[in-house]
C-alpha positions, 0 to 999 in steps of 0.5 A: 487118135490110133497110132500105126506102125509103118514097118516100111523103111530103108535097109542098107545093104552092099550091092553084089554082083550075081554069079555067073549063069551056069550053062550045063551041070555036066561034071559040076559038083553040087552042094546042097544046103538044108536049113533044117525047116520042116519041109526043106529036107524033102524038097532038096532030096527030091530035087537032088535025085532028079538033078542026079538022074537028069545030069551027069554030076561029078559029086553031090555034097549034102549039108545041114545048117544048125538051125534055120534061125541062125546063120550057117557057121563061117566054117560051113560056109567055107567048106561049101565054097571050097568043095562045090561049083554050085549050090542049092538051098530052100526054105521049105515051109 
């Protein structure tokens, strides 16, 4: 008999409310978090350029995680939270 591992299971997670939907980008501070995956930089910089061209953003901040395989440092998360109104991130595989 062949045993097959069934990877399905129940994952416990605390339910959290989603953020309120932004109606317009005018005057907002945009944060971009690059997770250091190989193509994330290209994708996020192009998105940044297109958003800046199309919307009068107040400011744009670009951040990089130490490694895609690690959580962002709590200090980095706090800086991003403090200095931005909206944040975009992407995997970029």
